[in-house]
C-alpha positions, -999 to +999 in steps of 0.1 A: -796+130+002-797+162+019-791+152+054-758+166+068-738+138+084-724+138+118-689+156+118-675+124+135-675+106+102-647+128+092-619+114+112-592+140+112-561+141+135-535+167+131-511+153+156-477+150+143-486+155+106-463+181+092-486+191+063-507+222+064-539+216+083-561+221+051-541+193+034-547+170+064-584+178+064-586+173+027-571+138+031-596+129+060-626+140+039-615+120+010-608+089+032-644+092+045-657+092+010-635+062-001-646+041+028-683+048+021-690+070+052-698+099+028-716+085-002-723+105-034-750+131-028-741+136+009-741+171+020-711+180+039-711+201+072-711+238+068-676+254+069-681+271+103-698+242+119-669+218+109-643+243+118-656+248+152-659+210+157-623+202+147-606+234+161-595+251+129-603+284+112-632+285+087-606+294+061-588+261+066-621+242+060-630+264+030-596+257+014-599+219+019-634+220+003-623+241-024-593+218-034-616+188-034-641+207-055-614+216-080-607+178-083-642+168-089-646+150-056-669+175-041-695+198-059-707+232-046-742+244-053-747+280-048-769+287-017-773+249-011-740+239+003-713+214-006-719+178-017-700+146-024-700+144-062-711+115-083-682+094-096-672+107-130-682+076-148-718+080-135-722+116-148-739+122-182-720+143-205-736+177-206-747+195-238-730+227-245-760+248-241-765+233-206-729+242-197-735+278-208-766+280-186-747+266-156-720+291-162-743+321-159-756+307-126-722+303-110-716+324-078-697+357-085-671+349-058-637+344-075-620+310-076-604+300-043-612+331-024-642+321-005-660+352+002-660+355+041-628+342+055-607+348+085-574+340+067-568+367+042-541+366+016-526+399+007-496+386-012-508+394-047-537+415-060-569+398-067-597+413-089-634+410-079-657+393-105-679+419-120-692+402-150-659+396-168-658+360-155-691+352-170-682+369-203-651+348-205-670+316-199-696+324-224-669+334-251-649+302-242-680+282-250-683+301-282-648+292-291-653+256-282-685+254-304-670+270-335-631+279-331-622+306-356-587+290-359-598+255-359-584+228-336-558+211-359-534+238-367-502+253-352-504+290-341-499+314-369-492+350-371-523+355-393-544+335-370-537+357-340-544+390-358-578+395-342-561+392-307-534+418-317-561+441-329-580+435-296-548+444-277-544+476-298-580+486-290-574+478-253-543+502-254-562+530-272-556+556-245-521+546-237-495+572-248-472+548-267-465+567-298-471+553-331-481+516-329-499+491-353-513+457-347-482+442-364-460+458-337-477+437-309-461+404-299-484+382-278-469+364-246-480+342-219-486+370-193-464+398-183-436+378-169-433+361-202-432+395-220-404+406-197-384+374-204-389+378-242-377+414-243-346+405-222-339+375-244-341+397-274-319+426-261-291+409-241-259+400-258-223+389-247-212+368-220-218+390-190-246+415-198-259+437-169-296+446-163-303+476-142-334+477-119-349+500-094-334+494-059-369+481-049-384+465-078-407+437-091-389+404-083-397+391-119-371+414-134-343+399-114-356+364-120-357+368-158-323+384-158-307+358-138-323+330-158-305+345-188-273+346-168-272+384-166-259+405-137-285+425-120-275+460-106-299+481-084-303+518-090-310+542-062-344+559-060-361+588-045-399+599-042-401+602-080-385+569-089-350+562-103-323+590-096-309+598-129-273+605-115-275+571-098-284+555-131-254+571-149-231+558-121-245+523-122-242+521-160-205+527-158-179+499-153-202+471-166-218+459-196-251+476-188-276+470-216-312+475-204-330+493-177-362+476-163-386+501-147-423+506-137-428+544-140-466+546-139-471+523-109-439+514-092-441+481-076-439+479-046-438+515-034-468+530-055-444+558-067-451+576-099-424+589-121-433+623-137-426+630-173-398+655-165-379+628-146-385+603-174-370+627-199-339+630-177-336+592-175-340+590-213-310+613-217-288+591-194-301+559-214-290+575-246-255+586-232-249+550-221-268+531-249-293+515-226-326+501-237-355+510-215-382+483-207-413+498-191-435+473-172-471+487-171-489+456-155-501+473-123-519+503-138-557+501-135-567+535-145-554+560-172-517+568-179-505+600-163-474+605-184-461+595-219-446+560-220-408+556-228-417+541-261-430+575-271-404+596-253-375+575-267-388+557-298-355+542-306-350+523-273-384+523-254-400+488-249-433+483-234-448+452-216-481+446-200-510+421-195-546+419-186-539+403-151-549+435-132-576+447-154-596+416-165-582+383-150-547+368-144-562+333-152-557+335-189-520+344-188-523+368-217-497+396-221-479+414-248-447+432-256-441+461-280-406+469-292-391+501-306-399+500-344-366+485-356-365+458-330-400+444-338-388+416-361-362+405-335-388+404-308-412+385-329-385+360-338-376+355-300-412+348-292-418+325-322-385+305-316-393+303-279-429+290-279-443+291-316-470+315-304-500+314-280-525+285-284-551+291-309-581+288-285-565+315-263-559+339-293-594+332-305-608+340-271-587+372-268-599+383-303-635+381-291-629+393-254-606+424-257-629+444-281-662+432-265-683+461-258-692+447-223-656+444-212-648+481-204-678+486-182-669+453-163-632+464-158-645+498-146-667+482-121-639+458-109-616+490-106-643+509-086-647+479-062-608+476-058-609+513-049-635+507-021-609+483-006-581+507-010-601+533+007-609+510+035-573+501+041-562+538+039-588+548+064-576+523+091-538+526+084-535+562+073-522+574+106-490+555+098-465+560+071-486+546+042-482+551+005-513+544-016-530+556-047-565+550-061-566+525-091-534+508-077-540+474-063-515+475-033-503+497-006-468+503+009-464+506+047-432+518+063-432+503+097-428+524+128-395+523+148-388+490+164-406+468+139-386+447+115-403+437+083-398+399+088-410+400+123-441+420+113-449+396+085-446+368+108-469+383+134-493+392+108-494+355+094-501+345+131-533+366+129-543+351+095-530+379+072-502+372+047-482+402+034-449+407+016-417+422+032-396+447+015-368+422+013-387+403-014-384+434-037-346+439-032-313+422-042-302+399-016-272+419-002-290+453-004-302+473+027-339+474+026-363+497+046-385+481+072-416+482+052-443+458+038-466+456+007-502+449+012-520+437-019-557+444-024-575+409-023-610+419-036-619+382-038-626+381-001-655+400+012-650+436+021-659+427+057-632+400+058-606+424+043-615+452+067-611+428+094-578+418+083-567+454+080-579+460+115-558+431+128-528+447+112-536+480+127-539+463+162-504+449+157-491+484+148-509+500+177-500+473+203-465+460+195-452+432+216-419+433+234-402+411+208-411+431+177-374+435+166-365+398+169 
């Protein structure tokens, strides 16, 4: 059945319903299916047509369709539209060869981003799909067909060796100092790596974790989950100020400094090696461990990592979220040499290791000869989006770098970050205020972070940036409210 039904069969009323509009629409479509108004095989109205008919944005309809597709209630056929799916019981089980063929035919638009969309989420970076998604799917099918680790065993250190060797190959040009496959501890993404390092290092009843005054919120969340105090350290245009670090380390049980010297999140600051060496001297004087979070760098390292500069106290954590995909939740931590057994025990006691299908996949994926080219293509595409944003917003106080998937915009006089984010949301653009990267009681600049979402089309992204530029160029009378 290819006839598109009258949109009136989808009886949607937003009225007093407090749920998001996409959720209300999702329920309405599901109700139409349940009562037989939309039988299996029915083609649903195009996104823009239904959006116009019921008075919502195309993004709202796209999200409702996407959620129903994820649940198996609808099915999307590339170039042919969205259909009501057959009941699960009526679907024949596909052969693995057919699954692989279907994977290769799937649209290249990443999951839940929708290509063209008025609503654009710039909360977190989103990579474009440049072949890595198809490679992962093909390798997943290969693992399912013949899993190297089997399907009936607990994870083991030996079983994950190929994954660790893959990480070592992936880090080949990273200036970490001497490192071997056995030094690498696999984690469930970068945040898990941060948590494992802190859990390994922190001791005593009231340990203190030092962070940059503006920093990745995951540092604070992990520290607080481990009942540690968090103390912010002042920064300048090169990152942490060494004198401020020395002052912050005094009068408390400061044990570890969390920092992002290659790509500071959220400001895009880079900490040069001369400054890093000054920070190392302070850390040695106050017996601080240094945890370096290198999750946001998409290109080459520009300076030696703390693990090489201070091999007795430099820790390194990263993941493949900003270079391959965030979907796999695959990260890793590397300790200073003497600390490796303690870090390994912390991970093994915490979660026994990563699931064997994931480590089998990583062992095939990370050293695959196609992956570097695919990641380079994704990075080049992200850079197109960065350049587009810089072209439109460069007249304002904007900090950005190529190969860094976000920008830092200091707002002009009169704007407050919260009011600007609210105004941006009203125009379909979601961004993060500086307050989200600072301690609750700290003074924060009136600034916002714009992540690069290369999952939407460049046309949609540019339109969103133009709307932000229009807000900056034409502030309302209530901008400071």
